[in-house]
DRENMIRO-757472 format. One record per residue (C-alpha): residue in three letters; z, y, x; residue number from 1. Coordinates in nm, 4 decimals. Layout:
N
[ALA,[Z,Y,X],NUM],
...
% end
This chain:
144
[UNK,[-1.5622,1.6723,-0.6654],1],
[UNK,[-1.6474,1.5875,-0.3062],2],
[UNK,[-1.2816,1.5953,-0.1991],3],
[UNK,[-1.1877,1.3509,-0.4764],4],
[UNK,[-1.4664,1.1179,-0.3648],5],
[UNK,[-1.3500,1.1377,-0.0033],6],
[UNK,[-0.9897,1.0625,-0.1079],7],
[UNK,[-1.1070,0.7581,-0.3002],8],
[UNK,[-1.3003,0.6319,0.0014],9],
[UNK,[-0.9997,0.6893,0.2276],10],
[UNK,[-0.7731,0.4911,-0.0068],11],
[UNK,[-1.0064,0.1933,-0.0049],12],
[UNK,[-1.0563,0.2226,0.3697],13],
[UNK,[-0.6797,0.2166,0.4238],14],
[UNK,[-0.6455,-0.0953,0.2084],15],
[UNK,[-0.9293,-0.2705,0.3895],16],
[UNK,[-0.7839,-0.1709,0.7260],17],
[UNK,[-0.4402,-0.3038,0.6303],18],
[UNK,[-0.5868,-0.6331,0.5099],19],
[UNK,[-0.7981,-0.6761,0.8239],20],
[UNK,[-0.4981,-0.5905,1.0407],21],
[UNK,[-0.2900,-0.8596,0.8725],22],
[UNK,[-0.5666,-1.1173,0.9112],23],
[UNK,[-0.6029,-1.0242,1.2781],24],
[UNK,[-0.2291,-1.0508,1.3428],25],
[UNK,[-0.1968,-1.3835,1.1661],26],
[UNK,[-0.5029,-1.5369,1.3307],27],
[UNK,[-0.4093,-1.4229,1.6812],28],
[UNK,[-0.0355,-1.4855,1.6720],29],
[UNK,[0.0502,-1.7955,1.8702],30],
[UNK,[0.3533,-1.8647,1.6526],31],
[UNK,[0.1299,-1.8666,1.3443],32],
[UNK,[-0.1093,-2.1141,1.5046],33],
[UNK,[0.1757,-2.3404,1.6172],34],
[UNK,[0.3317,-2.3245,1.2728],35],
[UNK,[0.0015,-2.4140,1.1029],36],
[UNK,[-0.0538,-2.7144,1.3301],37],
[UNK,[0.3035,-2.8397,1.2783],38],
[UNK,[0.2799,-2.7955,0.9031],39],
[UNK,[-0.0598,-2.9686,0.8975],40],
[UNK,[0.0871,-3.2702,1.0790],41],
[UNK,[0.3710,-3.2828,0.8299],42],
[UNK,[0.1256,-3.2522,0.5423],43],
[UNK,[-0.0856,-3.5363,0.6815],44],
[UNK,[0.2230,-3.7554,0.7012],45],
[UNK,[0.3161,-3.6693,0.3435],46],
[UNK,[-0.0389,-3.7125,0.2106],47],
[UNK,[0.0396,-4.0716,0.1223],48],
[UNK,[0.3040,-3.9411,-0.1168],49],
[UNK,[0.0418,-3.7551,-0.3263],50],
[UNK,[0.1413,-3.3956,-0.2498],51],
[UNK,[0.0181,-3.1198,-0.4840],52],
[UNK,[-0.3284,-2.9705,-0.4174],53],
[UNK,[-0.1873,-2.6231,-0.3404],54],
[UNK,[-0.0141,-2.7550,-0.0262],55],
[UNK,[-0.2515,-2.5502,0.1924],56],
[UNK,[-0.1296,-2.2279,0.0298],57],
[UNK,[0.2304,-2.3367,0.0749],58],
[UNK,[0.1736,-2.4051,0.4457],59],
[UNK,[0.0084,-2.0676,0.5050],60],
[UNK,[0.2778,-1.8797,0.3146],61],
[UNK,[0.5557,-2.0472,0.5159],62],
[UNK,[0.3819,-1.9693,0.8431],63],
[UNK,[0.3055,-1.6133,0.7344],64],
[UNK,[0.6744,-1.5649,0.6639],65],
[UNK,[0.7670,-1.6919,1.0090],66],
[UNK,[0.5060,-1.4686,1.1717],67],
[UNK,[0.6184,-1.1606,0.9789],68],
[UNK,[0.9736,-1.2332,1.0883],69],
[UNK,[0.8586,-1.2602,1.4503],70],
[UNK,[0.6780,-0.9249,1.4252],71],
[UNK,[0.9470,-0.7607,1.2111],72],
[UNK,[0.9642,-0.4505,1.4321],73],
[UNK,[0.5917,-0.3869,1.3909],74],
[UNK,[0.6161,-0.4512,1.0174],75],
[UNK,[0.9004,-0.2003,0.9963],76],
[UNK,[0.6945,0.0577,1.1857],77],
[UNK,[0.3933,0.0110,0.9561],78],
[UNK,[0.6128,0.0277,0.6440],79],
[UNK,[0.7807,0.3430,0.7725],80],
[UNK,[0.4393,0.4998,0.8299],81],
[UNK,[0.3340,0.4223,0.4722],82],
[UNK,[0.6605,0.5663,0.3381],83],
[UNK,[0.6043,0.8830,0.5423],84],
[UNK,[0.2500,0.9171,0.4064],85],
[UNK,[0.3755,0.8665,0.0508],86],
[UNK,[0.6524,1.1228,0.1008],87],
[UNK,[0.4037,1.3739,0.2420],88],
[UNK,[0.1802,1.3141,-0.0599],89],
[UNK,[0.4677,1.3826,-0.2995],90],
[UNK,[0.5561,1.6992,-0.1096],91],
[UNK,[0.1919,1.8123,-0.1162],92],
[UNK,[0.1699,1.7632,-0.4913],93],
[UNK,[0.5014,1.9259,-0.5780],94],
[UNK,[0.4691,2.2240,-0.3442],95],
[UNK,[0.2322,2.4008,-0.5788],96],
[UNK,[0.4514,2.3838,-0.8904],97],
[UNK,[0.5176,2.7165,-1.0567],98],
[UNK,[0.8615,2.8693,-1.0889],99],
[UNK,[0.8643,2.8422,-1.4680],100],
[UNK,[0.7923,2.4682,-1.4456],101],
[UNK,[1.0806,2.4162,-1.2018],102],
[UNK,[1.3175,2.6170,-1.4206],103],
[UNK,[1.2163,2.4284,-1.7353],104],
[UNK,[1.2642,2.0940,-1.5576],105],
[UNK,[1.6020,2.1887,-1.4149],106],
[UNK,[1.7255,2.3106,-1.7513],107],
[UNK,[1.6028,1.9895,-1.9154],108],
[UNK,[1.7965,1.7894,-1.6593],109],
[UNK,[2.1071,1.9961,-1.7248],110],
[UNK,[2.0797,1.9595,-2.1034],111],
[UNK,[1.9968,1.5909,-2.0603],112],
[UNK,[1.6840,1.6373,-2.2738],113],
[UNK,[1.4440,1.5134,-2.0083],114],
[UNK,[1.3861,1.1525,-2.1094],115],
[UNK,[1.2927,0.8630,-1.8885],116],
[UNK,[1.4540,0.9931,-1.5708],117],
[UNK,[1.7521,0.8888,-1.3655],118],
[UNK,[2.0831,1.0354,-1.4797],119],
[UNK,[2.1840,1.1303,-1.1256],120],
[UNK,[1.9780,1.4469,-1.1409],121],
[UNK,[2.1579,1.5501,-1.4584],122],
[UNK,[2.4914,1.4962,-1.2853],123],
[UNK,[2.3861,1.7225,-0.9992],124],
[UNK,[2.2625,2.0174,-1.2057],125],
[UNK,[2.5240,1.9894,-1.4830],126],
[UNK,[2.7805,2.1923,-1.2895],127],
[UNK,[2.5293,2.4605,-1.1893],128],
[UNK,[2.5183,2.7976,-1.3642],129],
[UNK,[2.1946,2.9220,-1.5177],130],
[UNK,[2.1662,3.1888,-1.2460],131],
[UNK,[2.1832,2.9108,-0.9865],132],
[UNK,[1.9058,2.7235,-1.1642],133],
[UNK,[1.6905,3.0374,-1.1607],134],
[UNK,[1.7546,3.0825,-0.7892],135],
[UNK,[1.6804,2.7159,-0.7183],136],
[UNK,[1.3566,2.7314,-0.9172],137],
[UNK,[1.2554,3.0437,-0.7245],138],
[UNK,[1.3277,2.8682,-0.3948],139],
[UNK,[1.1446,2.5460,-0.4870],140],
[UNK,[0.8376,2.7350,-0.6102],141],
[UNK,[0.8042,2.9113,-0.2754],142],
[UNK,[0.8846,2.6131,-0.0540],143],
[UNK,[0.5733,2.5466,0.1505],144],
% end
């Protein structure tokens, strides 16, 4: 119970941290500030033409796009970190599956009776013999 509560807190903390990080980057990036001031001047010039009321959101989204492009290497690093965490989570969950579950799943892929999944897995296990499926299930169940 306590571990589940801690996980929930960590999830929300990660989301809050990511949001605060983005706000910090956007507010402190000189390119973002320059973009906002240029867009505000343009908006003031076009105000006589009765621009829509959501112009402020449009300006910020354009400038955010420019800033993200400027910091694309950092964005890639952060995205890669999140993908690694997600992959580790999937590994952690699937590492404790029992051998009979793996064998049942592999056979369902081979028979094409497992619904709602990508057909590529069926193509891979279709050519495998049942003994190979048993061996693969044994291996996957003990992979730690």
